[in-house]
DRENDO-427006 format. One line per 3 residues: number of its first residue (from 0); their letters; for each residue y, x, z of C-alpha. Coordinates in steps of 0.5 Angstrom, whole numbers. Layout:
N
NUM> a> Y X Z ~ ... $
***
This chain:
348
0> mii> 0 0 0 ~ 7 2 -2 ~ 13 0 2 $
3> rsk> 20 0 0 ~ 27 -1 3 ~ 34 0 1 $
6> apl> 41 -1 5 ~ 48 -1 2 ~ 53 4 4 $
9> rlg> 60 1 6 ~ 68 2 5 ~ 71 2 12 $
12> lag> 77 -2 10 ~ 81 -3 17 ~ 80 -2 24 $
15> ggs> 75 4 23 ~ 75 9 30 ~ 76 3 34 $
18> dvs> 69 2 34 ~ 68 9 38 ~ 66 9 45 $
21> pys> 70 10 50 ~ 76 6 46 ~ 71 0 45 $
24> dly> 69 0 52 ~ 76 0 55 ~ 80 -4 50 $
27> ggi> 75 -7 45 ~ 75 -6 38 ~ 76 -9 31 $
30> vln> 73 -7 24 ~ 74 -10 17 ~ 69 -7 12 $
33> ati> 65 -9 6 ~ 59 -6 3 ~ 58 -4 -4 $
36> nly> 53 -2 -10 ~ 51 5 -7 ~ 45 5 -3 $
39> ayc> 40 9 1 ~ 33 8 -1 ~ 26 9 3 $
42> tie> 19 9 0 ~ 13 10 5 ~ 6 11 2 $
45> etf> 0 10 6 ~ -5 16 6 ~ -11 17 9 $
48> dge> -11 25 10 ~ -8 25 17 ~ -2 28 16 $
51> iti> 6 26 15 ~ 9 28 9 ~ 17 28 9 $
54> rsy> 21 28 3 ~ 28 28 5 ~ 32 29 -1 $
57> dsg> 39 27 3 ~ 37 33 8 ~ 33 37 4 $
60> cfe> 27 37 8 ~ 20 37 5 ~ 15 38 10 $
63> typ> 8 36 12 ~ 6 35 20 ~ 0 32 23 $
66> ata> 0 25 24 ~ 2 25 32 ~ 5 20 36 $
69> ele> 11 24 37 ~ 15 29 32 ~ 19 35 34 $
72> idg> 26 34 33 ~ 28 41 30 ~ 34 39 26 $
75> kas> 30 38 20 ~ 30 31 17 ~ 32 28 24 $
78> lik> 34 21 22 ~ 27 20 19 ~ 23 23 26 $
81> gvy> 28 19 30 ~ 26 13 27 ~ 19 14 27 $
84> nri> 18 17 34 ~ 22 11 37 ~ 18 6 33 $
87> ird> 11 9 35 ~ 14 9 42 ~ 17 2 43 $
90> frl> 12 -2 39 ~ 6 2 42 ~ 3 3 35 $
93> sth> -3 8 33 ~ -1 14 28 ~ -2 13 21 $
96> gfr> -2 18 15 ~ 4 17 10 ~ 9 20 6 $
99> itt> 16 18 6 ~ 21 19 1 ~ 29 18 2 $
102> ynd> 35 19 -2 ~ 42 17 -2 ~ 47 15 -8 $
105> apa> 52 18 -4 ~ 52 25 -1 ~ 52 26 6 $
108> gsg> 59 27 10 ~ 62 22 4 ~ 65 17 9 $
111> lgt> 61 11 7 ~ 56 11 13 ~ 51 15 9 $
114> sst> 47 17 16 ~ 47 10 19 ~ 45 7 13 $
117> mvv> 39 11 12 ~ 37 10 19 ~ 37 2 18 $
120> cil> 34 3 11 ~ 28 7 14 ~ 28 2 20 $
123> kaf> 27 -3 15 ~ 21 0 12 ~ 18 1 18 $
126> vew> 19 -7 20 ~ 16 -9 13 ~ 10 -4 14 $
129> frl> 8 -7 21 ~ 12 -14 21 ~ 16 -12 27 $
132> plg> 20 -18 30 ~ 27 -15 29 ~ 33 -19 26 $
135> dye> 39 -16 23 ~ 42 -15 30 ~ 36 -12 33 $
138> isr> 35 -7 27 ~ 43 -5 28 ~ 42 -4 35 $
141> lay> 36 0 35 ~ 39 4 29 ~ 45 5 34 $
144> eie> 41 8 40 ~ 37 12 35 ~ 43 16 33 $
147> rld> 47 16 39 ~ 43 16 44 ~ 36 19 42 $
150> lnl> 39 24 37 ~ 46 25 40 ~ 50 24 34 $
153> sgg> 57 23 35 ~ 60 16 31 ~ 61 9 32 $
156> kqd> 58 3 31 ~ 60 -1 25 ~ 56 3 20 $
159> qya> 49 0 23 ~ 51 -7 23 ~ 55 -6 16 $
162> aaf> 48 -4 13 ~ 44 -9 16 ~ 48 -15 15 $
165> ggf> 52 -13 8 ~ 58 -17 5 ~ 65 -17 8 $
168> nym> 64 -17 15 ~ 70 -18 21 ~ 66 -14 27 $
171> efl> 68 -14 34 ~ 66 -9 39 ~ 66 -11 46 $
174> rnd> 64 -8 53 ~ 57 -6 55 ~ 56 -5 47 $
177> lvi> 56 -12 45 ~ 58 -13 38 ~ 59 -20 34 $
180> vnp> 59 -20 27 ~ 63 -25 23 ~ 61 -25 16 $
183> lki> 67 -27 11 ~ 66 -32 5 ~ 71 -29 1 $
186> krw> 73 -33 -6 ~ 70 -30 -12 ~ 77 -29 -15 $
189> ivd> 79 -25 -9 ~ 73 -21 -10 ~ 75 -20 -17 $
192> ele> 82 -18 -16 ~ 80 -13 -10 ~ 75 -10 -15 $
195> asm> 80 -9 -20 ~ 86 -7 -15 ~ 82 -1 -12 $
198> vlf> 80 6 -14 ~ 75 10 -11 ~ 75 18 -11 $
201> ftg> 70 23 -9 ~ 74 29 -7 ~ 68 33 -8 $
204> asr> 68 36 -1 ~ 63 33 4 ~ 65 34 12 $
207> ssa> 62 33 18 ~ 65 27 22 ~ 62 29 29 $
210> aii> 68 34 30 ~ 73 29 28 ~ 70 23 32 $
213> deq> 69 28 38 ~ 77 29 38 ~ 78 22 38 $
216> rkn> 74 21 44 ~ 77 26 48 ~ 84 23 46 $
219> tss> 82 17 49 ~ 79 20 55 ~ 84 24 57 $
222> gnq> 89 18 56 ~ 93 21 50 ~ 98 16 50 $
225> aai> 101 17 42 ~ 93 17 40 ~ 91 11 44 $
228> eam> 98 7 41 ~ 96 9 34 ~ 89 6 35 $
231> hri> 91 0 38 ~ 95 -1 31 ~ 89 1 27 $
234> kqs> 85 -4 31 ~ 91 -9 30 ~ 91 -7 22 $
237> aad> 84 -10 22 ~ 86 -17 24 ~ 92 -17 19 $
240> mkl> 88 -15 13 ~ 83 -20 14 ~ 88 -25 14 $
243> ali> 91 -22 7 ~ 84 -21 4 ~ 83 -29 6 $
246> ngd> 89 -31 2 ~ 88 -26 -4 ~ 95 -22 -2 $
249> mne> 94 -15 -5 ~ 101 -13 -4 ~ 100 -14 4 $
252> far> 93 -11 3 ~ 96 -5 0 ~ 101 -5 6 $
255> ilg> 97 -5 11 ~ 92 0 8 ~ 98 5 8 $
258> saw> 100 4 15 ~ 93 4 18 ~ 92 11 14 $
261> edk> 99 14 17 ~ 96 12 24 ~ 89 15 23 $
264> kkm> 92 21 21 ~ 95 21 29 ~ 88 21 31 $
267> ags> 86 28 30 ~ 89 34 27 ~ 83 35 22 $
270> itn> 83 28 19 ~ 87 30 13 ~ 89 37 10 $
273> psi> 93 40 4 ~ 87 38 -1 ~ 87 31 1 $
276> qki> 95 30 1 ~ 95 33 -6 ~ 90 28 -9 $
279> fdv> 95 23 -5 ~ 101 25 -8 ~ 98 25 -15 $
282> ala> 95 18 -15 ~ 102 15 -12 ~ 106 19 -17 $
285> aga> 101 15 -22 ~ 102 8 -19 ~ 98 7 -14 $
288> kag> 101 3 -8 ~ 97 6 -2 ~ 91 10 0 $
291> kvs> 86 11 6 ~ 80 16 7 ~ 74 12 8 $
294> gag> 70 14 14 ~ 73 19 20 ~ 77 23 15 $
297> ggg> 77 30 13 ~ 74 29 6 ~ 69 25 3 $
300> fim> 72 19 -1 ~ 79 16 -2 ~ 80 9 -3 $
303> fvv> 87 7 -7 ~ 90 0 -8 ~ 93 0 -15 $
306> dpa> 96 -5 -19 ~ 90 -7 -24 ~ 95 -6 -30 $
309> rkq> 96 1 -28 ~ 89 3 -26 ~ 87 7 -32 $
312> dvi> 94 11 -31 ~ 91 13 -24 ~ 84 14 -26 $
315> nal> 87 19 -31 ~ 91 23 -26 ~ 85 23 -21 $
318> grq> 81 26 -27 ~ 85 32 -28 ~ 83 34 -20 $
321> egy> 77 37 -17 ~ 72 31 -15 ~ 71 25 -19 $
324> vmp> 72 17 -19 ~ 66 13 -17 ~ 66 6 -20 $
327> fqf> 63 1 -16 ~ 63 -7 -14 ~ 62 -10 -7 $
330> tdg> 56 -13 -6 ~ 53 -19 -1 ~ 46 -17 1 $
333> gah> 44 -13 7 ~ 38 -8 8 ~ 32 -11 5 $
336> gwk> 25 -8 4 ~ 18 -10 0 ~ 11 -8 -1 $
339> iyd> 7 -6 -7 ~ 0 -7 -6 ~ -4 -2 -11 $
342> ndk> -11 -1 -12 ~ -11 7 -11 ~ -15 7 -4 $
345> nrk> -15 15 -4 ~ -7 16 -5 ~ -6 23 -3 $
***
């Protein structure tokens, strides 16, 4: 039997960072995000050789291990091993020989939530394989615990829920790790207008979000008032942008995006750099209304809002920079998995 799964990556439209502890614990967080047609993929193939073979194209790990109840977390394919260890332990499953293959449509450190989306994707494959009783909230919560607690990886909470639920979501992050996902039903013409009004540009530079997130957490914990006030405004931008989006007001959407980017830059010194600023300068000079780096910052993808009539001018200008424009569309569906029953009983 072969099990496959896929989970969508997301654009963090507004409020990103307010889902990170301790800010969300102290003040509550709000995030507006939307999934796009770029995905994380996982395939699990049952084998009968008593071994676990990992082929992780996203992390560059190609190793084989004995099918034990726990795989050592040694820096190689940590996301896969973290999910496997937790599933075997929590659900008291017997060990199986299998081959697992994972890859992403976007590079790690791109600001689209690749790591968290991959954890959700792998979890969804195991849920499908063993018919585990986990819904979207349970998968999201378990993915968060695996990343943040088991593997001690820095980050927030939004990415796991975005990948599991899919679509446009207005998320609330409250004390005691309570998360409320409010799916938004956006009219088709507004989604079309938003797609026509956005340019997604990859800077060509991936980055680790951990250092940026750790600095944001330190600013909150130490009571850095300027940083905290900036995060308050970033959180409010999610509520304001939701209203603009529902009304289809792209000018207001762009204004909020640009204002939130100015506040985001106050959260940590490495969120922007001269290379990123140059790309902003080029896009704005070509007609972009506003832009924001997706994710923690420091590199990865930048989203720009443009007048659709000027979109090609912005694309042409960015085409002369290092990096590339990534065509995309918004998508409704969240993570899903399926089985393929084949006749090869001796799969190696």
